[in-house]
N, C-alpha and C positions, 0 to 999 in steps of 0.2 A: 720451724727455724727459718729465719729470713736471710737471704743471700744478696750479695752485690757481685756484679760481673766486673772483675778487675783486670786491667792489662798488666800481665806479669812479665812480659818480655816482648821485644820487637826485633825484627831483622829485615834485611834488604838484599837484593841482588840486581846488578845491572850487567848486561852482556858486555864483553870486552870491546867489541867493534863500536867506534864512535863515528857518526856521520855529521860533519860540520855544515854550516850554511854555505860556506865557500864551495864545498864539494857538491852540494845540491845545485848550486848555480851553474854547474857544468852540464847538467842534464835537463834542467827545467828553467823557464824564464823567470828568474828571481835573483835576489842578491842578499848578501849578509845584512846590509843596511835595511833593505825592505822588510826582511823577516824580523829583525830585532825591533824595528820601529813599531811594527804592528802586533807583535806577539811577546817580545822579550826573550825569545829562544835564540840560542847561538849554536847549539848542537844537541844531538840525541843519540841514544844507544840502540843498536840494531842486533837482534839475535842472529847467531850463526845459522847456516842452513840446516845443521844437524841438531839445533836446539828447539825444543818444543815448549809450549807454555808450561807444561808440567815440570820440565827441567828447571826453568826459572823459579817456579813456585817452590820446588823442593829445596833449592839453595837458600831462598829467603826463609823458608820454614826452619831449616837447620840452624840458621843464625838466630832466629827467634827462640828456638828451644834452648840454645846455649845461653842466650841472654836471660831466660827465665829459670835456668838451672833445672830444666825438665828433660825427659826422655820421650821417645815415641810411645812407649808403653804407658805413659801418663795421660795420653790424649785419647778422648773418647768421642770427639766430634771434629770433623774436618770440613770446612766450608771454603770454597774457592769462588771469588767474584771474578768473572772473566767474560769477555765478548769473543775471545779467540781460543776456544777449547781445542785440545789435541784432536778430538774426534767428535762426530755428531753424538755418539754415545759410546761408552758410558761417560759419566761426568768426569771432568778433569780431576775433581776432588778424589774420586775413587782411585784414579791412577796415582795421584800424589800419596794417598793413603798407603798404597802398596809399595811405592818406591821408598817411603820413609820407614816402612815396617810397622805401621799402626795396625793392630790386629783386632781392635775392638771398636764399638760404637758405630756412628753413622758418618756418611760422607755425601755431600751434594754440592752442586754449583748454584750460584746466584747470577742472574742475567739482568742487570739494570744499567748496563754500559758504564759510563764514568761514575755513576752514583752507586755502583755495585758494592763498594766497600762500606759505605754508610748503611745501605740496606742490610748488608751482611752483619755488621756490628749490632744493629738493632735486633736482628733475628737471633744471633748468638746470645745476646743478653737475655732474651726471653727464655731460651733453652736452659741457660745456666741458672737463672734466678728462680725458675720453677722447680729446680731439682732434678730435671731429667738427665742432664749431663754435668760433669764436674770440671772438665778442662778442654778447651777448644783451640784449634788452630784456625785462625781466620786469615785468608791469604787473598791479596789482590794481585793478579798476574796477567800479563798481556804480551802477545807477539803481534802488536797492532800493525807492524810493518807488512804483515802478510795480507792485509785487506786494504792497502793503500793503492790508489792509482798514481803512479809515480810521474804521470804527465800533468796531473792536476795540482797546480801550485797552491790552490786554496786549501788543500787538505794535506798533501804529502809533506809540507814543511812543519806541520804541527805536532805529529805524533812520533812516539818512540816506544821501545820495548823495555820491560823490567818487571820486577815483582817485589812486593813488600808483605810482611806477615806480622800478626799479633798472636801471642799466646794469651788467651783470656780464660781466667779461672773463676769458679764460683767460690766466693769467700764469705764467711759468716759476717753479718752486718757489723758486729762489734769489732771483729778483727780487721775489717776493711777500713775502719776509722775515717769514713767519708770518701775513700777512694772508689773508683769504678765508674761505670756508665751512669750518668745522672738522668738524661732525657734524650729523646730522639724525635725526629719529625720526618716523615717520608711522604712524598707526593708524586703523582704522574698525571700527564694529560696527553692521551693518545691522539687528540685532535692535532697535535703538533708534530706528528711523526715525520712529516715531509721536511722539517727543518734540519734534521740530522739522522741519517739512516744509512744502511748498506743496501745496495741495489741487487742483492742476491740472497738465496736461502734454499734450504733443502726442499721445501714444499713449492716454492715459486719458480726457481730457475735451476735447481740442482747444482748451483755453484756457490762459492763463498761470497762473491761479489766484492764491490769496492765502496769505501766511505764516500758519501755525498753530503754536502752541507751548505746551508744558506747562512754564511757567517755573520752578516749584519743582523739578521733576525735572531740568531742564536745569542749574539752579544746583548741585544736589547732585552731578551727574555731572562738571560742569566743574572744580570745585576738585580733585577726586581725579585726574581723567584728565590735566589740564594739568600738575599737579605730577608725575605719573608720567612724562610726556613730558620735562619739564625735567630731572628726576633722571636719566633714561636718557641724555640727551644729555650731561649733565655727567659721568657715568661714562665714556662713550666718550672724552671729552676729558681724563679724569684730573683733574677739578676738582670742587669743591663748587658747588652753585648760587649760594651767597653770594659766591663768588670773582669773579663777573662784575662788569663796570663798570656795565652798563645792562641793564635788563629792559624790552623793548618788547613788551607783550602785545597780543593782539587786544582791541579796545576794545568789549567786549560789555556789561559791567556793572561799575561801580566796586566793588561788593561782592565780585564774583568775583575781580577783580584783587587786592583787599586780602586775600581769603581765601588766595590763592596766596602772596602776600608773607609772610603770617604762617606758613603751613605750611612754607615753605622757608627761613624765617629770613632773609629779605631785608630791606633797609632801604627805607622809603618814598621816600627821595630817590634811590634807584636806578631808580625807575619813570618811564618816559616815558608820560604819560597825556594823551590829547586828547579823551576821551569827553565832557567837559562841553560843548564847543563843536561837536562833530561827531556825537555819537551813535555807533551801531554801523553802520559802513560796510562790513561783511562783509569780503570779500577785500581791500578797499582800506585797511582800518584799520591794518594793520601798516606798510605803506610810508608811509602818511600820518604815523603817529606817529614812525617812524624819521626821515623828512624833517624833522619838527619838531625832533627832538633834534639833528640836524646843523645846521639853520638857526639855532637859538639858541645854538649853541656847546657844548652838553653832550656830544654824541657826537663824539669826535675820532679822527683816524687812529691806529690801533693799539689802540683800546678793544675790550674783549671784550663782545659784545652777544648776549643771548639773546632769541629771538623765540618766541612760542607762540600757538596758536589752537585753538579748538574750534568746530565748526559742525554743521549738519544732516548726518545720515547714520547715526549720529553719526560725524563725523571729528574727529581731533585730532592735534596734532603740535607739534614744537619744532625749532628750528635754532639752532646756535651759530656765530657768525662773529666774526672780528677785522676791525674797520672799516678 
């Protein structure tokens, strides 16, 4: 029997606290105009002191379960893409599994930084289509504010906290009627670690560390590598990038997004962008943007949707699905 991995529901959660550019300008040498011009960001959400990544993940997961008409008992795989886990171990996915009351199956984390959700979707698709699992919760969740150097205006203005989730289920090919994950493309180049990294870790410093980035070099790499990933996925599917209905990019920088749109001859109104109000939420940004597109009625059942991301590592990738 042949299966497709179909997105049956999606959900999102953003912390209540909002940090605006104007507020940031009171503590770091920047301005609302400077940030908007270079990134497209006007504000971001920041987790409360008593909120962990797992807390954000659980709220997004609950929303996705409601959207899919599913219960925790229906889930037999929990995958969390995150760079900011609650603990060194166990996996944040295991903590989420317990908080949701999922008592069966497997749970593990994916660490591919901002590309984590695309990596996770590709992995989940393989688990479901081979018949090993039936229904998965794939979550991108970050409390990125915990690893920012709030004196470094090159990085602290970019990131925010949040979580987004998909319920992905194995559906028989005939019943899926073309819906589901169609193709994916994952890459990494460890020679580019120094472009975007955190200067701490369990083995090296015994600290969480802070984000460090060479923004200009990341920008140049991003447009080329993201376009490469999207073109590869399109070739696998036998389409042109411009044939998609919706482009749901990682929300890193508005100029990067527009660079990719121009390079691949996409239309601006094909893009689902949430960067202005959320900033870069790393692994959470794609499911948050996808949820927004579904919530406001743009993404409809049967639409062809392209996801893409690039993050530290450097990692990058893309996935094509029919909603």
